[in-house]
N, CA, C and O atoms as a GROMACS GRO file, in nm:
protein
  548
    1UNK      N    1  -4.290   1.263   1.718
    1UNK     CA    2  -4.235   1.372   1.630
    1UNK      C    3  -4.087   1.361   1.736
    1UNK      O    4  -3.977   1.388   1.688
    2UNK      N    5  -4.101   1.328   1.850
    2UNK     CA    6  -3.981   1.365   1.924
    2UNK      C    7  -3.903   1.220   1.910
    2UNK      O    8  -3.806   1.219   1.985
    3UNK      N    9  -3.915   1.118   1.847
    3UNK     CA   10  -3.844   1.030   1.793
    3UNK      C   11  -3.801   1.044   1.681
    3UNK      O   12  -3.694   0.990   1.656
    4UNK      N   13  -3.865   1.119   1.579
    4UNK     CA   14  -3.806   1.123   1.464
    4UNK      C   15  -3.679   1.223   1.467
    4UNK      O   16  -3.588   1.222   1.384
    5UNK      N   17  -3.692   1.316   1.586
    5UNK     CA   18  -3.611   1.409   1.592
    5UNK      C   19  -3.473   1.346   1.642
    5UNK      O   20  -3.367   1.405   1.623
    6UNK      N   21  -3.481   1.226   1.705
    6UNK     CA   22  -3.403   1.164   1.807
    6UNK      C   23  -3.329   1.062   1.697
    6UNK      O   24  -3.218   1.012   1.709
    7UNK      N   25  -3.433   1.044   1.577
    7UNK     CA   26  -3.311   0.965   1.519
    7UNK      C   27  -3.263   1.010   1.428
    7UNK      O   28  -3.201   0.926   1.363
    8UNK      N   29  -3.258   1.162   1.364
    8UNK     CA   30  -3.205   1.244   1.304
    8UNK      C   31  -3.118   1.281   1.363
    8UNK      O   32  -3.023   1.294   1.286
    9UNK      N   33  -3.083   1.317   1.494
    9UNK     CA   34  -3.015   1.338   1.567
    9UNK      C   35  -2.865   1.249   1.570
    9UNK      O   36  -2.746   1.281   1.562
   10UNK      N   37  -2.943   1.115   1.588
   10UNK     CA   38  -2.842   1.043   1.607
   10UNK      C   39  -2.742   1.019   1.490
   10UNK      O   40  -2.619   1.014   1.491
   11UNK      N   41  -2.856   1.002   1.365
   11UNK     CA   42  -2.796   0.990   1.235
   11UNK      C   43  -2.682   1.139   1.216
   11UNK      O   44  -2.591   1.132   1.133
   12UNK      N   45  -2.691   1.196   1.254
   12UNK     CA   46  -2.662   1.350   1.246
   12UNK      C   47  -2.473   1.302   1.310
   12UNK      O   48  -2.365   1.326   1.256
   13UNK      N   49  -2.500   1.243   1.416
   13UNK     CA   50  -2.388   1.223   1.490
   13UNK      C   51  -2.295   1.145   1.413
   13UNK      O   52  -2.181   1.173   1.377
   14UNK      N   53  -2.386   1.011   1.388
   14UNK     CA   54  -2.285   0.871   1.311
   14UNK      C   55  -2.228   0.893   1.158
   14UNK      O   56  -2.113   0.867   1.125
   15UNK      N   57  -2.298   0.929   1.099
   15UNK     CA   58  -2.244   0.959   0.971
   15UNK      C   59  -2.096   1.028   0.935
   15UNK      O   60  -2.023   0.999   0.839
   16UNK      N   61  -2.065   1.154   1.068
   16UNK     CA   62  -1.944   1.192   1.055
   16UNK      C   63  -1.832   1.104   1.082
   16UNK      O   64  -1.733   1.088   1.012
   17UNK      N   65  -1.866   1.040   1.213
   17UNK     CA   66  -1.781   0.922   1.279
   17UNK      C   67  -1.766   0.808   1.190
   17UNK      O   68  -1.658   0.749   1.184
   18UNK      N   69  -1.866   0.772   1.118
   18UNK     CA   70  -1.854   0.652   0.992
   18UNK      C   71  -1.727   0.674   0.932
   18UNK      O   72  -1.630   0.598   0.932
   19UNK      N   73  -1.743   0.823   0.865
   19UNK     CA   74  -1.664   0.868   0.802
   19UNK      C   75  -1.548   0.903   0.790
   19UNK      O   76  -1.478   0.914   0.689
   20UNK      N   77  -1.521   0.926   0.926
   20UNK     CA   78  -1.373   0.935   0.984
   20UNK      C   79  -1.326   0.772   1.022
   20UNK      O   80  -1.219   0.738   0.972
   21UNK      N   81  -1.369   0.708   1.073
   21UNK     CA   82  -1.337   0.600   1.079
   21UNK      C   83  -1.331   0.488   1.016
   21UNK      O   84  -1.306   0.377   1.063
   22UNK      N   85  -1.369   0.540   0.832
   22UNK     CA   86  -1.376   0.470   0.742
   22UNK      C   87  -1.231   0.511   0.703
   22UNK      O   88  -1.153   0.424   0.668
   23UNK      N   89  -1.201   0.614   0.706
   23UNK     CA   90  -1.044   0.671   0.622
   23UNK      C   91  -0.900   0.592   0.700
   23UNK      O   92  -0.785   0.610   0.660
   24UNK      N   93  -0.932   0.517   0.799
   24UNK     CA   94  -0.828   0.502   0.893
   24UNK      C   95  -0.772   0.367   0.814
   24UNK      O   96  -0.845   0.275   0.776
   25UNK      N   97  -0.654   0.372   0.801
   25UNK     CA   98  -0.643   0.256   0.746
   25UNK      C   99  -0.657   0.118   0.783
   25UNK      O  100  -0.647   0.098   0.904
   26UNK      N  101  -0.680   0.001   0.697
   26UNK     CA  102  -0.709  -0.150   0.741
   26UNK      C  103  -0.610  -0.208   0.735
   26UNK      O  104  -0.506  -0.172   0.681
   27UNK      N  105  -0.637  -0.324   0.801
   27UNK     CA  106  -0.528  -0.367   0.848
   27UNK      C  107  -0.474  -0.454   0.728
   27UNK      O  108  -0.392  -0.545   0.743
   28UNK      N  109  -0.532  -0.415   0.598
   28UNK     CA  110  -0.426  -0.508   0.484
   28UNK      C  111  -0.359  -0.388   0.373
   28UNK      O  112  -0.320  -0.398   0.257
   29UNK      N  113  -0.368  -0.246   0.487
   29UNK     CA  114  -0.270  -0.164   0.388
   29UNK      C  115  -0.165  -0.112   0.501
   29UNK      O  116  -0.176  -0.119   0.624
   30UNK      N  117  -0.076  -0.066   0.433
   30UNK     CA  118   0.043   0.015   0.524
   30UNK      C  119   0.101   0.139   0.461
   30UNK      O  120   0.102   0.159   0.340
   31UNK      N  121   0.148   0.216   0.546
   31UNK     CA  122   0.199   0.320   0.456
   31UNK      C  123   0.346   0.317   0.458
   31UNK      O  124   0.398   0.312   0.570
   32UNK      N  125   0.420   0.320   0.356
   32UNK     CA  126   0.568   0.316   0.335
   32UNK      C  127   0.644   0.428   0.434
   32UNK      O  128   0.624   0.550   0.425
   33UNK      N  129   0.715   0.377   0.511
   33UNK     CA  130   0.796   0.490   0.552
   33UNK      C  131   0.944   0.459   0.493
   33UNK      O  132   1.007   0.356   0.472
   34UNK      N  133   0.973   0.626   0.476
   34UNK     CA  134   1.147   0.574   0.488
   34UNK      C  135   1.229   0.571   0.530
   34UNK      O  136   1.232   0.481   0.614
   35UNK      N  137   1.343   0.642   0.520
   35UNK     CA  138   1.433   0.611   0.376
   35UNK      C  139   1.412   0.516   0.298
   35UNK      O  140   1.421   0.399   0.335
   36UNK      N  141   1.383   0.546   0.191
   36UNK     CA  142   1.383   0.445   0.079
   36UNK      C  143   1.515   0.472  -0.044
   36UNK      O  144   1.564   0.566  -0.106
   37UNK      N  145   1.536   0.297  -0.030
   37UNK     CA  146   1.673   0.309  -0.068
   37UNK      C  147   1.684   0.308  -0.220
   37UNK      O  148   1.599   0.252  -0.289
   38UNK      N  149   1.791   0.373  -0.273
   38UNK     CA  150   1.779   0.397  -0.439
   38UNK      C  151   1.868   0.250  -0.465
   38UNK      O  152   1.947   0.219  -0.376
   39UNK      N  153   1.858   0.176  -0.564
   39UNK     CA  154   1.866   0.095  -0.618
   39UNK      C  155   1.965   0.148  -0.728
   39UNK      O  156   1.927   0.234  -0.807
   40UNK      N  157   2.089   0.096  -0.730
   40UNK     CA  158   2.215   0.139  -0.838
   40UNK      C  159   2.206   0.244  -0.893
   40UNK      O  160   2.198   0.221  -1.013
   41UNK      N  161   2.204   0.317  -0.879
   41UNK     CA  162   2.160   0.492  -0.935
   41UNK      C  163   2.019   0.487  -1.029
   41UNK      O  164   2.015   0.564  -1.124
   42UNK      N  165   1.910   0.402  -1.004
   42UNK     CA  166   1.826   0.436  -1.093
   42UNK      C  167   1.694   0.462  -1.088
   42UNK      O  168   1.670   0.508  -0.977
   43UNK      N  169   1.630   0.457  -1.132
   43UNK     CA  170   1.481   0.486  -1.097
   43UNK      C  171   1.415   0.414  -1.023
   43UNK      O  172   1.298   0.446  -1.000
   44UNK      N  173   1.472   0.297  -0.964
   44UNK     CA  174   1.440   0.211  -0.855
   44UNK      C  175   1.440   0.198  -0.699
   44UNK      O  176   1.534   0.146  -0.640
   45UNK      N  177   1.358   0.235  -0.652
   45UNK     CA  178   1.361   0.192  -0.480
   45UNK      C  179   1.345   0.099  -0.417
   45UNK      O  180   1.253   0.029  -0.461
   46UNK      N  181   1.409   0.047  -0.297
   46UNK     CA  182   1.370  -0.057  -0.247
   46UNK      C  183   1.282   0.018  -0.115
   46UNK      O  184   1.300   0.135  -0.082
   47UNK      N  185   1.172  -0.090  -0.041
   47UNK     CA  186   1.131  -0.087   0.079
   47UNK      C  187   1.107  -0.223   0.132
   47UNK      O  188   1.106  -0.323   0.060
   48UNK      N  189   1.089  -0.223   0.259
   48UNK     CA  190   1.081  -0.365   0.296
   48UNK      C  191   0.917  -0.356   0.378
   48UNK      O  192   0.912  -0.337   0.500
   49UNK      N  193   0.795  -0.370   0.297
   49UNK     CA  194   0.664  -0.320   0.369
   49UNK      C  195   0.655  -0.482   0.453
   49UNK      O  196   0.697  -0.594   0.424
   50UNK      N  197   0.575  -0.425   0.574
   50UNK     CA  198   0.541  -0.530   0.670
   50UNK      C  199   0.353  -0.551   0.671
   50UNK      O  200   0.270  -0.487   0.735
   51UNK      N  201   0.336  -0.645   0.590
   51UNK     CA  202   0.173  -0.628   0.552
   51UNK      C  203   0.160  -0.796   0.574
   51UNK      O  204   0.189  -0.884   0.492
   52UNK      N  205   0.105  -0.813   0.716
   52UNK     CA  206   0.068  -0.953   0.756
   52UNK      C  207   0.001  -1.018   0.616
   52UNK      O  208  -0.084  -0.959   0.550
   53UNK      N  209   0.045  -1.125   0.589
   53UNK     CA  210  -0.020  -1.250   0.532
   53UNK      C  211  -0.032  -1.195   0.321
   53UNK      O  212  -0.075  -1.246   0.218
   54UNK      N  213   0.020  -1.100   0.352
   54UNK     CA  214   0.044  -1.084   0.206
   54UNK      C  215   0.165  -1.169   0.136
   54UNK      O  216   0.274  -1.173   0.194
   55UNK      N  217   0.153  -1.210   0.062
   55UNK     CA  218   0.226  -1.307  -0.058
   55UNK      C  219   0.301  -1.232  -0.174
   55UNK      O  220   0.257  -1.148  -0.252
   56UNK      N  221   0.410  -1.279  -0.164
   56UNK     CA  222   0.513  -1.198  -0.267
   56UNK      C  223   0.540  -1.268  -0.388
   56UNK      O  224   0.526  -1.388  -0.364
   57UNK      N  225   0.567  -1.252  -0.488
   57UNK     CA  226   0.591  -1.346  -0.622
   57UNK      C  227   0.736  -1.377  -0.592
   57UNK      O  228   0.820  -1.300  -0.546
   58UNK      N  229   0.755  -1.537  -0.637
   58UNK     CA  230   0.934  -1.600  -0.645
   58UNK      C  231   0.885  -1.636  -0.765
   58UNK      O  232   0.783  -1.612  -0.830
   59UNK      N  233   0.976  -1.696  -0.776
   59UNK     CA  234   1.073  -1.719  -0.920
   59UNK      C  235   0.948  -1.870  -0.951
   59UNK      O  236   0.920  -1.880  -1.070
   60UNK      N  237   0.896  -1.950  -0.882
   60UNK     CA  238   0.803  -2.053  -0.921
   60UNK      C  239   0.654  -1.972  -0.936
   60UNK      O  240   0.558  -2.019  -0.996
   61UNK      N  241   0.656  -1.882  -0.889
   61UNK     CA  242   0.512  -1.831  -0.901
   61UNK      C  243   0.527  -1.674  -0.879
   61UNK      O  244   0.518  -1.595  -0.785
   62UNK      N  245   0.557  -1.670  -1.021
   62UNK     CA  246   0.553  -1.498  -1.082
   62UNK      C  247   0.431  -1.466  -1.104
   62UNK      O  248   0.373  -1.545  -1.179
   63UNK      N  249   0.360  -1.361  -1.059
   63UNK     CA  250   0.271  -1.281  -1.056
   63UNK      C  251   0.166  -1.311  -0.956
   63UNK      O  252   0.052  -1.267  -0.975
   64UNK      N  253   0.202  -1.401  -0.820
   64UNK     CA  254   0.072  -1.455  -0.780
   64UNK      C  255   0.044  -1.310  -0.682
   64UNK      O  256  -0.073  -1.284  -0.655
   65UNK      N  257   0.149  -1.220  -0.630
   65UNK     CA  258   0.119  -1.113  -0.550
   65UNK      C  259  -0.014  -1.022  -0.554
   65UNK      O  260  -0.030  -0.972  -0.665
   66UNK      N  261  -0.085  -0.998  -0.486
   66UNK     CA  262  -0.193  -0.939  -0.517
   66UNK      C  263  -0.190  -0.784  -0.424
   66UNK      O  264  -0.288  -0.717  -0.392
   67UNK      N  265  -0.018  -0.750  -0.390
   67UNK     CA  266  -0.012  -0.654  -0.318
   67UNK      C  267  -0.019  -0.492  -0.432
   67UNK      O  268   0.044  -0.499  -0.538
   68UNK      N  269  -0.079  -0.387  -0.406
   68UNK     CA  270  -0.140  -0.276  -0.448
   68UNK      C  271  -0.063  -0.149  -0.429
   68UNK      O  272  -0.097  -0.091  -0.326
   69UNK      N  273   0.040  -0.081  -0.507
   69UNK     CA  274   0.097   0.070  -0.440
   69UNK      C  275   0.054   0.179  -0.496
   69UNK      O  276   0.034   0.198  -0.616
   70UNK      N  277   0.039   0.259  -0.399
   70UNK     CA  278  -0.046   0.374  -0.428
   70UNK      C  279   0.048   0.471  -0.366
   70UNK      O  280   0.114   0.456  -0.264
   71UNK      N  281   0.041   0.617  -0.478
   71UNK     CA  282   0.113   0.707  -0.462
   71UNK      C  283  -0.001   0.857  -0.432
   71UNK      O  284  -0.056   0.913  -0.527
   72UNK      N  285  -0.012   0.884  -0.346
   72UNK     CA  286  -0.107   0.973  -0.256
   72UNK      C  287  -0.260   0.950  -0.294
   72UNK      O  288  -0.351   1.028  -0.322
   73UNK      N  289  -0.252   0.799  -0.282
   73UNK     CA  290  -0.413   0.725  -0.325
   73UNK      C  291  -0.427   0.721  -0.463
   73UNK      O  292  -0.540   0.721  -0.511
   74UNK      N  293  -0.293   0.718  -0.559
   74UNK     CA  294  -0.341   0.682  -0.731
   74UNK      C  295  -0.286   0.576  -0.722
   74UNK      O  296  -0.176   0.572  -0.668
   75UNK      N  297  -0.345   0.462  -0.771
   75UNK     CA  298  -0.240   0.327  -0.782
   75UNK      C  299  -0.166   0.320  -0.912
   75UNK      O  300  -0.209   0.339  -1.026
   76UNK      N  301  -0.033   0.287  -0.866
   76UNK     CA  302   0.071   0.281  -0.937
   76UNK      C  303   0.071   0.154  -1.057
   76UNK      O  304  -0.026   0.083  -1.084
   77UNK      N  305   0.190   0.147  -1.112
   77UNK     CA  306   0.186  -0.010  -1.198
   77UNK      C  307   0.234   0.052  -1.342
   77UNK      O  308   0.248   0.165  -1.389
   78UNK      N  309   0.256  -0.102  -1.392
   78UNK     CA  310   0.243  -0.244  -1.376
   78UNK      C  311   0.288  -0.270  -1.281
   78UNK      O  312   0.401  -0.237  -1.245
   79UNK      N  313   0.181  -0.358  -1.200
   79UNK     CA  314   0.258  -0.448  -1.079
   79UNK      C  315   0.357  -0.563  -1.152
   79UNK      O  316   0.358  -0.576  -1.274
   80UNK      N  317   0.423  -0.629  -1.079
   80UNK     CA  318   0.482  -0.719  -1.136
   80UNK      C  319   0.580  -0.751  -1.252
   80UNK      O  320   0.603  -0.853  -1.316
   81UNK      N  321   0.629  -0.621  -1.255
   81UNK     CA  322   0.715  -0.521  -1.331
   81UNK      C  323   0.864  -0.619  -1.349
   81UNK      O  324   0.899  -0.680  -1.248
   82UNK      N  325   0.936  -0.629  -1.455
   82UNK     CA  326   1.036  -0.716  -1.455
   82UNK      C  327   1.093  -0.596  -1.387
   82UNK      O  328   1.046  -0.482  -1.387
   83UNK      N  329   1.234  -0.651  -1.311
   83UNK     CA  330   1.326  -0.557  -1.220
   83UNK      C  331   1.374  -0.460  -1.314
   83UNK      O  332   1.364  -0.337  -1.305
   84UNK      N  333   1.432  -0.534  -1.412
   84UNK     CA  334   1.518  -0.409  -1.540
   84UNK      C  335   1.418  -0.314  -1.585
   84UNK      O  336   1.466  -0.207  -1.621
   85UNK      N  337   1.277  -0.325  -1.593
   85UNK     CA  338   1.196  -0.204  -1.646
   85UNK      C  339   1.173  -0.144  -1.516
   85UNK      O  340   1.170  -0.022  -1.534
   86UNK      N  341   1.152  -0.175  -1.374
   86UNK     CA  342   1.132  -0.055  -1.290
   86UNK      C  343   1.271   0.033  -1.284
   86UNK      O  344   1.271   0.156  -1.289
   87UNK      N  345   1.401  -0.057  -1.273
   87UNK     CA  346   1.528   0.032  -1.275
   87UNK      C  347   1.562   0.106  -1.385
   87UNK      O  348   1.654   0.183  -1.358
   88UNK      N  349   1.516   0.113  -1.527
   88UNK     CA  350   1.535   0.174  -1.620
   88UNK      C  351   1.398   0.284  -1.660
   88UNK      O  352   1.405   0.405  -1.679
   89UNK      N  353   1.264   0.186  -1.664
   89UNK     CA  354   1.229   0.324  -1.716
   89UNK      C  355   1.115   0.394  -1.623
   89UNK      O  356   1.065   0.503  -1.650
   90UNK      N  357   1.076   0.300  -1.488
   90UNK     CA  358   1.058   0.365  -1.372
   90UNK      C  359   0.905   0.373  -1.384
   90UNK      O  360   0.840   0.269  -1.400
   91UNK      N  361   0.849   0.487  -1.379
   91UNK     CA  362   0.730   0.576  -1.419
   91UNK      C  363   0.600   0.471  -1.330
   91UNK      O  364   0.498   0.424  -1.382
   92UNK      N  365   0.640   0.460  -1.201
   92UNK     CA  366   0.528   0.368  -1.147
   92UNK      C  367   0.522   0.245  -1.134
   92UNK      O  368   0.435   0.197  -1.062
   93UNK      N  369   0.616   0.161  -1.202
   93UNK     CA  370   0.634   0.028  -1.223
   93UNK      C  371   0.676  -0.048  -1.032
   93UNK      O  372   0.705   0.004  -0.924
   94UNK      N  373   0.663  -0.138  -1.062
   94UNK     CA  374   0.698  -0.177  -0.925
   94UNK      C  375   0.688  -0.381  -0.921
   94UNK      O  376   0.622  -0.440  -1.007
   95UNK      N  377   0.743  -0.435  -0.839
   95UNK     CA  378   0.748  -0.600  -0.815
   95UNK      C  379   0.744  -0.604  -0.676
   95UNK      O  380   0.808  -0.524  -0.608
   96UNK      N  381   0.673  -0.693  -0.626
   96UNK     CA  382   0.654  -0.721  -0.481
   96UNK      C  383   0.747  -0.854  -0.465
   96UNK      O  384   0.675  -0.946  -0.504
   97UNK      N  385   0.880  -0.912  -0.425
   97UNK     CA  386   0.962  -1.017  -0.441
   97UNK      C  387   0.971  -1.077  -0.332
   97UNK      O  388   1.004  -1.004  -0.240
   98UNK      N  389   0.948  -1.217  -0.297
   98UNK     CA  390   1.006  -1.282  -0.212
   98UNK      C  391   1.210  -1.251  -0.225
   98UNK      O  392   1.250  -1.297  -0.331
   99UNK      N  393   1.308  -1.196  -0.150
   99UNK     CA  394   1.448  -1.211  -0.161
   99UNK      C  395   1.529  -1.209  -0.047
   99UNK      O  396   1.600  -1.112  -0.020
  100UNK      N  397   1.522  -1.330   0.034
  100UNK     CA  398   1.492  -1.386   0.196
  100UNK      C  399   1.395  -1.335   0.244
  100UNK      O  400   1.331  -1.426   0.296
  101UNK      N  401   1.332  -1.216   0.260
  101UNK     CA  402   1.274  -1.114   0.335
  101UNK      C  403   1.184  -1.080   0.179
  101UNK      O  404   1.234  -1.105   0.069
  102UNK      N  405   1.024  -1.011   0.199
  102UNK     CA  406   0.961  -0.963   0.118
  102UNK      C  407   1.032  -0.812   0.080
  102UNK      O  408   1.079  -0.733   0.163
  103UNK      N  409   1.028  -0.798  -0.036
  103UNK     CA  410   1.082  -0.650  -0.062
  103UNK      C  411   1.039  -0.568  -0.178
  103UNK      O  412   1.090  -0.616  -0.279
  104UNK      N  413   0.966  -0.462  -0.205
  104UNK     CA  414   0.909  -0.414  -0.232
  104UNK      C  415   1.001  -0.326  -0.355
  104UNK      O  416   1.031  -0.214  -0.314
  105UNK      N  417   1.041  -0.352  -0.475
  105UNK     CA  418   1.126  -0.275  -0.598
  105UNK      C  419   1.035  -0.184  -0.668
  105UNK      O  420   0.973  -0.231  -0.763
  106UNK      N  421   1.013  -0.043  -0.633
  106UNK     CA  422   0.892   0.062  -0.709
  106UNK      C  423   0.981   0.149  -0.719
  106UNK      O  424   1.093   0.155  -0.668
  107UNK      N  425   0.907   0.240  -0.812
  107UNK     CA  426   0.923   0.367  -0.882
  107UNK      C  427   0.841   0.451  -0.869
  107UNK      O  428   0.731   0.406  -0.840
  108UNK      N  429   0.849   0.588  -0.881
  108UNK     CA  430   0.755   0.706  -0.875
  108UNK      C  431   0.681   0.721  -0.982
  108UNK      O  432   0.699   0.653  -1.083
  109UNK      N  433   0.584   0.818  -0.971
  109UNK     CA  434   0.521   0.796  -1.133
  109UNK      C  435   0.605   0.897  -1.262
  109UNK      O  436   0.617   0.901  -1.384
  110UNK      N  437   0.647   0.968  -1.143
  110UNK     CA  438   0.756   1.098  -1.280
  110UNK      C  439   0.898   1.063  -1.234
  110UNK      O  440   0.994   1.128  -1.274
  111UNK      N  441   0.912   0.955  -1.146
  111UNK     CA  442   1.103   0.927  -1.156
  111UNK      C  443   1.144   0.962  -1.056
  111UNK      O  444   1.251   0.919  -1.013
  112UNK      N  445   1.056   1.070  -0.977
  112UNK     CA  446   1.156   1.140  -0.857
  112UNK      C  447   1.187   1.013  -0.721
  112UNK      O  448   1.168   0.892  -0.714
  113UNK      N  449   1.246   1.122  -0.619
  113UNK     CA  450   1.319   1.067  -0.520
  113UNK      C  451   1.178   1.050  -0.442
  113UNK      O  452   1.123   1.155  -0.409
  114UNK      N  453   1.112   0.919  -0.409
  114UNK     CA  454   1.022   0.911  -0.297
  114UNK      C  455   1.073   1.000  -0.164
  114UNK      O  456   0.986   1.049  -0.092
  115UNK      N  457   1.200   1.016  -0.136
  115UNK     CA  458   1.247   1.048   0.002
  115UNK      C  459   1.203   1.212  -0.004
  115UNK      O  460   1.165   1.280   0.092
  116UNK      N  461   1.220   1.256  -0.147
  116UNK     CA  462   1.198   1.418  -0.096
  116UNK      C  463   1.088   1.459  -0.187
  116UNK      O  464   1.084   1.582  -0.182
  117UNK      N  465   1.012   1.421  -0.255
  117UNK     CA  466   0.877   1.456  -0.347
  117UNK      C  467   0.791   1.487  -0.265
  117UNK      O  468   0.715   1.574  -0.308
  118UNK      N  469   0.762   1.442  -0.132
  118UNK     CA  470   0.657   1.494  -0.053
  118UNK      C  471   0.542   1.396  -0.046
  118UNK      O  472   0.478   1.403   0.059
  119UNK      N  473   0.493   1.289  -0.150
  119UNK     CA  474   0.413   1.213  -0.130
  119UNK      C  475   0.426   1.148  -0.073
  119UNK      O  476   0.535   1.129  -0.020
  120UNK      N  477   0.279   1.046  -0.043
  120UNK     CA  478   0.272   0.937   0.037
  120UNK      C  479   0.238   0.796  -0.038
  120UNK      O  480   0.158   0.779  -0.130
  121UNK      N  481   0.316   0.704   0.024
  121UNK     CA  482   0.349   0.578  -0.060
  121UNK      C  483   0.252   0.489   0.041
  121UNK      O  484   0.261   0.501   0.163
  122UNK      N  485   0.170   0.410  -0.015
  122UNK     CA  486   0.062   0.313   0.059
  122UNK      C  487   0.073   0.172   0.008
  122UNK      O  488   0.059   0.160  -0.113
  123UNK      N  489   0.091   0.082   0.065
  123UNK     CA  490   0.064  -0.089  -0.021
  123UNK      C  491  -0.066  -0.102   0.055
  123UNK      O  492  -0.111  -0.056   0.160
  124UNK      N  493  -0.110  -0.188  -0.043
  124UNK     CA  494  -0.237  -0.299  -0.001
  124UNK      C  495  -0.238  -0.431  -0.028
  124UNK      O  496  -0.144  -0.476  -0.092
  125UNK      N  497  -0.329  -0.504   0.009
  125UNK     CA  498  -0.350  -0.624  -0.018
  125UNK      C  499  -0.434  -0.694   0.026
  125UNK      O  500  -0.404  -0.730   0.139
  126UNK      N  501  -0.566  -0.747  -0.023
  126UNK     CA  502  -0.698  -0.803   0.008
  126UNK      C  503  -0.667  -0.897   0.074
  126UNK      O  504  -0.754  -0.937   0.152
  127UNK      N  505  -0.518  -0.981   0.071
  127UNK     CA  506  -0.531  -1.089   0.147
  127UNK      C  507  -0.450  -1.088   0.285
  127UNK      O  508  -0.431  -1.173   0.371
  128UNK      N  509  -0.400  -0.925   0.265
  128UNK     CA  510  -0.356  -0.904   0.407
  128UNK      C  511  -0.405  -0.923   0.507
  128UNK      O  512  -0.488  -0.836   0.532
  129UNK      N  513  -0.392  -1.012   0.596
  129UNK     CA  514  -0.478  -1.012   0.776
  129UNK      C  515  -0.390  -0.943   0.885
  129UNK      O  516  -0.272  -0.911   0.895
  130UNK      N  517  -0.496  -0.936   0.957
  130UNK     CA  518  -0.477  -0.885   1.076
  130UNK      C  519  -0.445  -0.972   1.174
  130UNK      O  520  -0.534  -1.047   1.214
  131UNK      N  521  -0.304  -0.980   1.237
  131UNK     CA  522  -0.280  -1.093   1.351
  131UNK      C  523  -0.315  -1.092   1.462
  131UNK      O  524  -0.277  -1.183   1.536
  132UNK      N  525  -0.393  -0.995   1.508
  132UNK     CA  526  -0.460  -0.982   1.616
  132UNK      C  527  -0.596  -0.993   1.604
  132UNK      O  528  -0.668  -0.949   1.694
  133UNK      N  529  -0.648  -1.053   1.491
  133UNK     CA  530  -0.795  -1.001   1.480
  133UNK      C  531  -0.869  -1.131   1.614
  133UNK      O  532  -0.949  -1.111   1.706
  134UNK      N  533  -0.820  -1.219   1.585
  134UNK     CA  534  -0.895  -1.331   1.698
  134UNK      C  535  -0.900  -1.270   1.821
  134UNK      O  536  -1.019  -1.266   1.854
  135UNK      N  537  -0.811  -1.207   1.927
  135UNK     CA  538  -0.830  -1.141   2.017
  135UNK      C  539  -0.893  -1.000   2.019
  135UNK      O  540  -0.895  -0.951   2.132
  136UNK      N  541  -0.947  -0.919   1.919
  136UNK     CA  542  -1.024  -0.802   1.931
  136UNK      C  543  -1.147  -0.864   1.907
  136UNK      O  544  -1.223  -0.773   1.874
  137UNK      N  545  -1.231  -1.012   1.905
  137UNK     CA  546  -1.341  -1.095   1.877
  137UNK      C  547  -1.394  -1.108   2.049
  137UNK      O  548  -1.494  -1.175   2.077
   0.00000   0.00000   0.00000
């Protein structure tokens, strides 16, 4: 009976800690921090997320990026949108391109300003790698 109580107590302590740790950002995630730069008085904003291992689209490889953009936990899109669609239509469209450095051109779900709307923007890429993973082993 004591063993059973010890196991139950251990699980009671483990489960909340595991849930808290699981909500921490993973190496392939990054919270975007502003200020975001409005592009030419349009619906589009620019950000330069740092995501190790993330591959951006380029002229020769359109659609290769697996970067996902979230607004308060809701996936935005469509990804790989043409820049003109992001600028004019907005509504969550985005593209992650290599322009010398990797740049995210994005719009919010309601075309509001991400600098003032109070929402959190996060990017995730399953190909993102933790550059310090080898040292943690």
